[in-house]
matplotlib code that plots the C-alpha trace (Angstrom):
import matplotlib.pyplot as plt

x = [130.9, 128.6, 129.6, 129.1, 125.8, 123.4, 119.9, 118.9, 115.1, 113.4, 110.0, 108.5, 110.1, 112.6, 115.3, 119.0, 120.9, 124.7, 126.8, 130.1, 128.8, 127.6, 124.4, 123.1, 122.4, 119.4, 117.4, 117.1, 113.9, 112.4, 109.9, 110.7, 114.5, 115.9, 119.7, 122.0, 125.8, 128.4, 131.1, 134.5, 137.3, 140.1, 143.4, 146.4, 147.3, 144.0, 143.8, 147.3, 146.6, 143.2, 144.9, 147.8, 145.5, 143.3, 146.2, 147.2, 143.9, 141.8, 139.2, 136.4, 137.0, 135.0, 131.5, 129.5, 125.8, 124.8, 124.6, 127.1, 129.4, 133.0, 133.9, 132.9, 135.1, 138.0, 137.5, 137.6, 140.8, 142.5, 141.8, 144.1, 146.6, 149.4, 148.7, 150.7, 148.3, 145.9, 144.6, 143.1, 141.1, 140.0, 138.7, 136.9, 135.0, 134.6, 133.3, 130.8, 129.6, 129.2, 127.1, 124.9, 124.3, 123.4, 121.2, 119.4, 119.8, 119.7, 119.5, 121.4, 123.3, 125.1, 128.5, 130.7, 134.3, 135.4, 138.7, 137.6, 139.7, 136.5, 132.9, 130.7, 127.3, 128.1, 124.3, 122.0, 119.6, 117.2, 118.3, 116.7, 116.4, 115.5, 118.5, 122.3, 125.4, 128.0, 131.9, 134.8, 138.2, 140.9, 139.1, 135.9, 132.7, 128.9, 127.1, 123.6, 121.1, 118.0, 114.5, 113.7, 116.4, 115.8, 114.2, 112.9, 113.2, 109.8, 108.9, 109.6, 107.4, 107.6, 109.5, 108.3, 110.0, 111.5, 115.2, 116.8, 118.4, 122.0, 121.6, 123.4, 126.8, 126.1, 123.1, 125.2, 126.4, 129.3, 130.5, 134.1, 136.8, 136.0, 132.5, 129.8, 126.3, 123.0, 120.5, 116.9, 115.7, 112.3, 111.6, 111.6, 107.9, 106.3, 109.5, 108.8, 108.6, 111.4, 114.3, 117.7, 119.0, 122.6, 125.6, 128.9, 132.0, 133.5, 136.9, 139.8, 142.6, 144.6, 142.3, 142.3, 139.3, 138.0, 134.1, 132.2, 128.5, 126.5, 122.8, 120.0, 118.6, 116.4]
y = [89.5, 88.4, 88.7, 92.0, 92.9, 91.0, 91.4, 89.5, 89.4, 86.9, 85.6, 87.9, 90.9, 93.7, 93.6, 94.1, 95.3, 94.9, 96.1, 97.5, 100.8, 103.8, 103.9, 101.4, 104.0, 105.5, 102.1, 103.1, 105.2, 101.9, 101.1, 97.5, 98.0, 98.1, 98.1, 99.3, 98.5, 100.0, 97.4, 99.5, 97.4, 99.5, 99.5, 98.1, 101.8, 102.7, 99.7, 100.3, 104.1, 103.3, 101.0, 103.2, 106.2, 104.2, 103.0, 106.7, 108.3, 109.6, 107.2, 109.5, 110.4, 113.0, 113.6, 116.3, 117.4, 120.1, 120.8, 119.6, 122.3, 123.1, 123.9, 120.5, 119.0, 121.2, 119.8, 116.1, 116.7, 118.2, 115.0, 112.9, 115.5, 114.0, 110.5, 108.8, 108.5, 110.4, 112.0, 108.4, 108.4, 111.9, 111.0, 108.1, 110.3, 113.1, 110.8, 109.4, 112.8, 114.0, 111.2, 111.3, 114.9, 114.4, 111.4, 112.7, 116.3, 116.6, 119.9, 118.3, 115.0, 113.4, 112.5, 110.2, 109.0, 106.7, 104.9, 101.5, 98.8, 96.8, 96.5, 99.2, 97.6, 93.9, 92.7, 92.7, 95.3, 97.0, 100.3, 103.4, 106.6, 107.2, 106.2, 105.8, 105.5, 103.3, 102.2, 100.7, 101.0, 98.7, 95.4, 93.8, 96.0, 96.1, 92.8, 92.4, 89.7, 89.2, 89.6, 86.1, 84.7, 86.9, 85.2, 87.2, 86.4, 86.1, 89.6, 90.1, 91.8, 95.8, 95.0, 97.0, 95.4, 92.0, 91.1, 89.8, 86.3, 85.9, 84.6, 81.5, 82.3, 81.2, 83.7, 86.7, 89.1, 91.1, 94.4, 94.2, 96.7, 99.7, 99.0, 101.9, 101.0, 102.6, 101.2, 102.1, 102.6, 102.2, 106.0, 105.7, 106.1, 102.6, 101.0, 100.4, 96.6, 96.2, 98.1, 96.7, 94.3, 95.1, 94.8, 96.6, 95.0, 92.0, 92.5, 90.1, 90.7, 93.9, 94.9, 98.5, 99.7, 103.3, 103.3, 106.0, 106.8, 109.3, 109.7, 111.6, 113.8, 116.4]
z = [131.1, 128.3, 124.7, 122.9, 120.9, 122.9, 124.0, 127.0, 126.6, 128.8, 128.1, 131.0, 132.5, 131.5, 128.6, 129.2, 126.3, 125.8, 122.7, 121.9, 120.5, 122.8, 120.6, 122.9, 125.4, 123.6, 124.4, 127.8, 126.7, 125.9, 128.4, 128.4, 128.9, 132.4, 131.6, 128.6, 128.7, 126.3, 126.4, 126.2, 127.7, 129.6, 128.4, 130.3, 131.0, 132.2, 134.7, 135.9, 136.4, 138.2, 140.6, 141.2, 141.9, 144.4, 146.4, 147.0, 147.2, 150.1, 150.9, 150.5, 146.9, 145.1, 145.5, 143.6, 143.4, 141.0, 137.2, 134.5, 133.5, 132.4, 136.0, 137.0, 134.2, 135.3, 138.9, 137.6, 135.7, 138.8, 140.7, 138.4, 137.6, 139.8, 138.5, 136.0, 132.9, 134.9, 131.6, 130.6, 133.6, 133.2, 129.7, 130.8, 133.5, 131.0, 128.5, 131.1, 131.9, 128.5, 127.3, 130.3, 129.6, 125.9, 126.7, 129.6, 129.8, 133.7, 135.4, 138.4, 138.9, 141.9, 140.8, 142.9, 142.0, 144.7, 145.1, 146.6, 148.2, 149.2, 148.2, 149.1, 148.9, 148.6, 149.0, 146.1, 146.0, 143.7, 142.1, 143.6, 142.0, 138.4, 136.4, 137.3, 135.1, 136.3, 135.5, 137.3, 136.3, 137.6, 137.6, 137.3, 137.7, 139.0, 139.3, 138.3, 138.0, 135.8, 137.4, 136.5, 138.7, 141.7, 144.9, 147.9, 151.7, 153.4, 154.9, 158.6, 161.0, 160.4, 157.1, 154.4, 151.4, 151.3, 151.4, 148.2, 148.6, 147.4, 143.8, 142.5, 141.1, 137.6, 137.7, 138.4, 135.5, 136.0, 134.0, 132.6, 133.5, 131.5, 130.7, 131.0, 132.0, 132.5, 135.4, 135.7, 139.0, 141.0, 140.4, 136.6, 135.5, 135.5, 136.5, 140.1, 139.5, 136.9, 138.8, 138.1, 140.9, 141.5, 143.8, 143.9, 142.4, 144.0, 145.6, 146.2, 148.7, 147.9, 145.0, 144.2, 141.8, 140.6, 140.8, 139.2, 139.5, 138.1, 139.4, 137.8, 140.4, 138.1]

ax = plt.figure().add_subplot(projection="3d")
ax.plot(x, y, z, "-o")
ax.set_aspect("equal")
plt.show()
């Protein structure tokens, strides 16, 4: 992960803002900013709690679509009630939900709390939707690439959009364990050509990570 308090601002294309204060999220409203990241490294206890939870959890995890409410927070709390240090995991997810609400004031969200032992979307792709908040606990998180380093394969017959080629390893950025980030998608106004290019966290053998995603639906 890059050092904190950094702005990656290529000569051409979107900006990527990284800081160790949550106030960095407000910059997502800047028309030139595609990604904001709050560096909040997980404690040893949080990492261990996430890994323990994932190894015992149902693969489908928790998925929700609707408004943010006290009832939702109670449901999230119940997920981790039988996990050692589960309160730490709940506090992390609840913080994400509360920050998402304060910043974006959504009427409807999509929330996924997924116990993962392998990468869900290992291929690099453009973010769809309007905006997504992501975080991984238990190990390294989402991977992303600056637009200037992205290369596309030639369009094949009947293909609507080109496939993104696997980037060079040294061009790939990775969120740290516990980091929370906002990714703009193609449906953000005037952002269709600057959507963040991402891939799911990388996994080694016997890796266990808790992946959390909040999508803005309306």
